[in-house]
TORKOL-4160 file (C-alpha; in steps of 0.2 Angstrom, whole numbers, padded with zeros to 4 digits, m for minus):
209
<pt num="1" X="m0766" Y="0161" Z="0694"/>
<pt num="2" X="m0773" Y="0144" Z="0690"/>
<pt num="3" X="m0785" Y="0136" Z="0703"/>
<pt num="4" X="m0785" Y="0119" Z="0709"/>
<pt num="5" X="m0804" Y="0109" Z="0703"/>
<pt num="6" X="m0811" Y="0097" Z="0713"/>
<pt num="7" X="m0824" Y="0087" Z="0707"/>
<pt num="8" X="m0840" Y="0083" Z="0718"/>
<pt num="9" X="m0859" Y="0081" Z="0716"/>
<pt num="10" X="m0853" Y="0080" Z="0696"/>
<pt num="11" X="m0847" Y="0094" Z="0698"/>
<pt num="12" X="m0829" Y="0105" Z="0697"/>
<pt num="13" X="m0826" Y="0119" Z="0713"/>
<pt num="14" X="m0813" Y="0126" Z="0716"/>
<pt num="15" X="m0802" Y="0120" Z="0730"/>
<pt num="16" X="m0802" Y="0136" Z="0744"/>
<pt num="17" X="m0792" Y="0141" Z="0759"/>
<pt num="18" X="m0807" Y="0136" Z="0774"/>
<pt num="19" X="m0800" Y="0148" Z="0787"/>
<pt num="20" X="m0800" Y="0163" Z="0773"/>
<pt num="21" X="m0814" Y="0156" Z="0761"/>
<pt num="22" X="m0799" Y="0163" Z="0745"/>
<pt num="23" X="m0799" Y="0152" Z="0731"/>
<pt num="24" X="m0780" Y="0142" Z="0730"/>
<pt num="25" X="m0769" Y="0152" Z="0715"/>
<pt num="26" X="m0757" Y="0141" Z="0708"/>
<pt num="27" X="m0743" Y="0146" Z="0698"/>
<pt num="28" X="m0732" Y="0133" Z="0692"/>
<pt num="29" X="m0710" Y="0132" Z="0687"/>
<pt num="30" X="m0702" Y="0118" Z="0681"/>
<pt num="31" X="m0681" Y="0123" Z="0679"/>
<pt num="32" X="m0675" Y="0127" Z="0663"/>
<pt num="33" X="m0691" Y="0130" Z="0652"/>
<pt num="34" X="m0691" Y="0148" Z="0645"/>
<pt num="35" X="m0702" Y="0156" Z="0638"/>
<pt num="36" X="m0719" Y="0155" Z="0649"/>
<pt num="37" X="m0733" Y="0161" Z="0659"/>
<pt num="38" X="m0734" Y="0153" Z="0675"/>
<pt num="39" X="m0748" Y="0140" Z="0669"/>
<pt num="40" X="m0746" Y="0121" Z="0672"/>
<pt num="41" X="m0744" Y="0119" Z="0653"/>
<pt num="42" X="m0731" Y="0132" Z="0651"/>
<pt num="43" X="m0724" Y="0136" Z="0666"/>
<pt num="44" X="m0712" Y="0145" Z="0673"/>
<pt num="45" X="m0690" Y="0144" Z="0672"/>
<pt num="46" X="m0687" Y="0152" Z="0687"/>
<pt num="47" X="m0695" Y="0156" Z="0705"/>
<pt num="48" X="m0690" Y="0172" Z="0703"/>
<pt num="49" X="m0701" Y="0175" Z="0689"/>
<pt num="50" X="m0717" Y="0168" Z="0697"/>
<pt num="51" X="m0714" Y="0178" Z="0713"/>
<pt num="52" X="m0712" Y="0194" Z="0703"/>
<pt num="53" X="m0733" Y="0191" Z="0701"/>
<pt num="54" X="m0738" Y="0182" Z="0713"/>
<pt num="55" X="m0751" Y="0190" Z="0725"/>
<pt num="56" X="m0754" Y="0184" Z="0745"/>
<pt num="57" X="m0765" Y="0166" Z="0746"/>
<pt num="58" X="m0757" Y="0162" Z="0729"/>
<pt num="59" X="m0747" Y="0142" Z="0730"/>
<pt num="60" X="m0729" Y="0143" Z="0717"/>
<pt num="61" X="m0726" Y="0125" Z="0714"/>
<pt num="62" X="m0709" Y="0122" Z="0707"/>
<pt num="63" X="m0701" Y="0105" Z="0700"/>
<pt num="64" X="m0687" Y="0095" Z="0702"/>
<pt num="65" X="m0671" Y="0103" Z="0693"/>
<pt num="66" X="m0659" Y="0118" Z="0695"/>
<pt num="67" X="m0664" Y="0134" Z="0697"/>
<pt num="68" X="m0650" Y="0149" Z="0692"/>
<pt num="69" X="m0658" Y="0164" Z="0703"/>
<pt num="70" X="m0661" Y="0169" Z="0720"/>
<pt num="71" X="m0679" Y="0175" Z="0724"/>
<pt num="72" X="m0688" Y="0185" Z="0740"/>
<pt num="73" X="m0705" Y="0177" Z="0743"/>
<pt num="74" X="m0720" Y="0192" Z="0744"/>
<pt num="75" X="m0728" Y="0191" Z="0761"/>
<pt num="76" X="m0743" Y="0178" Z="0761"/>
<pt num="77" X="m0736" Y="0167" Z="0746"/>
<pt num="78" X="m0732" Y="0148" Z="0749"/>
<pt num="79" X="m0715" Y="0142" Z="0738"/>
<pt num="80" X="m0717" Y="0122" Z="0739"/>
<pt num="81" X="m0709" Y="0110" Z="0729"/>
<pt num="82" X="m0713" Y="0094" Z="0724"/>
<pt num="83" X="m0701" Y="0085" Z="0733"/>
<pt num="84" X="m0711" Y="0086" Z="0748"/>
<pt num="85" X="m0730" Y="0077" Z="0749"/>
<pt num="86" X="m0740" Y="0093" Z="0751"/>
<pt num="87" X="m0758" Y="0090" Z="0760"/>
<pt num="88" X="m0769" Y="0107" Z="0758"/>
<pt num="89" X="m0784" Y="0112" Z="0768"/>
<pt num="90" X="m0798" Y="0113" Z="0759"/>
<pt num="91" X="m0817" Y="0115" Z="0759"/>
<pt num="92" X="m0821" Y="0097" Z="0758"/>
<pt num="93" X="m0803" Y="0090" Z="0768"/>
<pt num="94" X="m0786" Y="0091" Z="0763"/>
<pt num="95" X="m0782" Y="0088" Z="0747"/>
<pt num="96" X="m0764" Y="0081" Z="0741"/>
<pt num="97" X="m0757" Y="0093" Z="0726"/>
<pt num="98" X="m0752" Y="0081" Z="0713"/>
<pt num="99" X="m0736" Y="0075" Z="0707"/>
<pt num="100" X="m0730" Y="0081" Z="0725"/>
<pt num="101" X="m0721" Y="0069" Z="0739"/>
<pt num="102" X="m0708" Y="0063" Z="0725"/>
<pt num="103" X="m0691" Y="0067" Z="0736"/>
<pt num="104" X="m0680" Y="0075" Z="0723"/>
<pt num="105" X="m0676" Y="0094" Z="0733"/>
<pt num="106" X="m0676" Y="0108" Z="0721"/>
<pt num="107" X="m0662" Y="0115" Z="0718"/>
<pt num="108" X="m0656" Y="0133" Z="0717"/>
<pt num="109" X="m0638" Y="0140" Z="0719"/>
<pt num="110" X="m0642" Y="0160" Z="0728"/>
<pt num="111" X="m0652" Y="0162" Z="0742"/>
<pt num="112" X="m0670" Y="0167" Z="0748"/>
<pt num="113" X="m0678" Y="0180" Z="0759"/>
<pt num="114" X="m0693" Y="0178" Z="0769"/>
<pt num="115" X="m0709" Y="0189" Z="0768"/>
<pt num="116" X="m0719" Y="0190" Z="0783"/>
<pt num="117" X="m0733" Y="0175" Z="0785"/>
<pt num="118" X="m0722" Y="0163" Z="0774"/>
<pt num="119" X="m0717" Y="0147" Z="0769"/>
<pt num="120" X="m0703" Y="0137" Z="0758"/>
<pt num="121" X="m0702" Y="0120" Z="0757"/>
<pt num="122" X="m0691" Y="0104" Z="0749"/>
<pt num="123" X="m0675" Y="0118" Z="0743"/>
<pt num="124" X="m0657" Y="0113" Z="0742"/>
<pt num="125" X="m0651" Y="0129" Z="0744"/>
<pt num="126" X="m0633" Y="0132" Z="0739"/>
<pt num="127" X="m0627" Y="0151" Z="0743"/>
<pt num="128" X="m0611" Y="0151" Z="0746"/>
<pt num="129" X="m0601" Y="0157" Z="0760"/>
<pt num="130" X="m0603" Y="0175" Z="0754"/>
<pt num="131" X="m0624" Y="0177" Z="0756"/>
<pt num="132" X="m0636" Y="0169" Z="0770"/>
<pt num="133" X="m0645" Y="0155" Z="0764"/>
<pt num="134" X="m0663" Y="0157" Z="0769"/>
<pt num="135" X="m0666" Y="0174" Z="0779"/>
<pt num="136" X="m0681" Y="0184" Z="0784"/>
<pt num="137" X="m0678" Y="0201" Z="0795"/>
<pt num="138" X="m0696" Y="0211" Z="0802"/>
<pt num="139" X="m0706" Y="0197" Z="0797"/>
<pt num="140" X="m0720" Y="0190" Z="0804"/>
<pt num="141" X="m0723" Y="0171" Z="0805"/>
<pt num="142" X="m0714" Y="0159" Z="0796"/>
<pt num="143" X="m0712" Y="0139" Z="0789"/>
<pt num="144" X="m0699" Y="0133" Z="0784"/>
<pt num="145" X="m0700" Y="0113" Z="0781"/>
<pt num="146" X="m0688" Y="0100" Z="0772"/>
<pt num="147" X="m0674" Y="0111" Z="0766"/>
<pt num="148" X="m0657" Y="0109" Z="0764"/>
<pt num="149" X="m0643" Y="0122" Z="0763"/>
<pt num="150" X="m0628" Y="0115" Z="0756"/>
<pt num="151" X="m0617" Y="0130" Z="0759"/>
<pt num="152" X="m0620" Y="0146" Z="0764"/>
<pt num="153" X="m0614" Y="0163" Z="0776"/>
<pt num="154" X="m0630" Y="0159" Z="0789"/>
<pt num="155" X="m0638" Y="0142" Z="0785"/>
<pt num="156" X="m0654" Y="0151" Z="0790"/>
<pt num="157" X="m0655" Y="0168" Z="0797"/>
<pt num="158" X="m0672" Y="0175" Z="0804"/>
<pt num="159" X="m0669" Y="0191" Z="0813"/>
<pt num="160" X="m0681" Y="0201" Z="0823"/>
<pt num="161" X="m0699" Y="0190" Z="0820"/>
<pt num="162" X="m0714" Y="0189" Z="0826"/>
<pt num="163" X="m0732" Y="0179" Z="0825"/>
<pt num="164" X="m0729" Y="0160" Z="0821"/>
<pt num="165" X="m0713" Y="0152" Z="0816"/>
<pt num="166" X="m0712" Y="0135" Z="0813"/>
<pt num="167" X="m0697" Y="0126" Z="0808"/>
<pt num="168" X="m0693" Y="0106" Z="0805"/>
<pt num="169" X="m0683" Y="0093" Z="0798"/>
<pt num="170" X="m0669" Y="0107" Z="0789"/>
<pt num="171" X="m0651" Y="0101" Z="0785"/>
<pt num="172" X="m0639" Y="0117" Z="0785"/>
<pt num="173" X="m0624" Y="0104" Z="0780"/>
<pt num="174" X="m0612" Y="0119" Z="0778"/>
<pt num="175" X="m0612" Y="0138" Z="0786"/>
<pt num="176" X="m0598" Y="0147" Z="0787"/>
<pt num="177" X="m0602" Y="0157" Z="0801"/>
<pt num="178" X="m0618" Y="0149" Z="0811"/>
<pt num="179" X="m0630" Y="0134" Z="0806"/>
<pt num="180" X="m0646" Y="0142" Z="0813"/>
<pt num="181" X="m0648" Y="0159" Z="0821"/>
<pt num="182" X="m0664" Y="0166" Z="0825"/>
<pt num="183" X="m0667" Y="0185" Z="0834"/>
<pt num="184" X="m0683" Y="0183" Z="0841"/>
<pt num="185" X="m0680" Y="0197" Z="0857"/>
<pt num="186" X="m0690" Y="0209" Z="0865"/>
<pt num="187" X="m0705" Y="0204" Z="0848"/>
<pt num="188" X="m0721" Y="0197" Z="0852"/>
<pt num="189" X="m0723" Y="0176" Z="0846"/>
<pt num="190" X="m0736" Y="0168" Z="0846"/>
<pt num="191" X="m0730" Y="0149" Z="0844"/>
<pt num="192" X="m0710" Y="0144" Z="0841"/>
<pt num="193" X="m0710" Y="0125" Z="0836"/>
<pt num="194" X="m0691" Y="0119" Z="0829"/>
<pt num="195" X="m0692" Y="0101" Z="0826"/>
<pt num="196" X="m0677" Y="0090" Z="0822"/>
<pt num="197" X="m0667" Y="0106" Z="0812"/>
<pt num="198" X="m0652" Y="0099" Z="0810"/>
<pt num="199" X="m0634" Y="0106" Z="0806"/>
<pt num="200" X="m0619" Y="0097" Z="0802"/>
<pt num="201" X="m0603" Y="0108" Z="0800"/>
<pt num="202" X="m0605" Y="0128" Z="0806"/>
<pt num="203" X="m0589" Y="0140" Z="0811"/>
<pt num="204" X="m0600" Y="0148" Z="0824"/>
<pt num="205" X="m0617" Y="0142" Z="0833"/>
<pt num="206" X="m0624" Y="0127" Z="0827"/>
<pt num="207" X="m0640" Y="0136" Z="0836"/>
<pt num="208" X="m0641" Y="0151" Z="0842"/>
<pt num="209" X="m0659" Y="0158" Z="0847"/>
C-alpha cells in the first residue's frame, strides 16, 4: 500500500491515525483500467481487486466511473470515492484527501457486503431487484454516508449489527422490498446515528428499525 505524506519542517512524514498510531495505507481504484497494482500511478480497475488484498486500517480510494463487480469490504477497511470531501484525522490535525469533493459518485452495478468497522462513502449502487444494495450481517461497527441506492431488493439491510452505527445522507430510490431495514434487537449498541436518510420508492417499509 501507499501512505500519504505530510511535509513538516522540511521533512516528509507519513500520515497516521492519531487513535491507533497506524500509518494510513491507500489502495487506488480507477474504473475501466486494467493491469494495475493499486498504486496511484497504476490503480486497480475494480474495487473487488483492492478488497481481495486490503488489510484493516487501509483506505480504498476510488475515482469516478462505472464498476461492474460487487464487493465485500474486509473488517477495518474504508472504501471512499472522490465524490465526497474526506478529511482524515492525522497526528497533525485534519487532512483533506487530494481530489476529494468532486461530487461525481462512482457507479456500481452490483451489491456491497460490509465487514465490521467498515465505511462506504460516495457510491451510486444499482444492485437490481434480486439483490440488496448494501448489506451486513452479524457485524460490529458501520459507517455509511452519501450513497445512493438506485435499485435493490432492500436498499440497505443491516442484520444483527452492534457497536457504533452511523448512517447519514444516504438515498434509496427504488426498493423491491424495504428501503432501509435495521435489525438491532438484543445487541449491545454504543451509538446509533441516523441523519437525513431518504427513501423515495419502496414496496415494503421505507425505514424499519
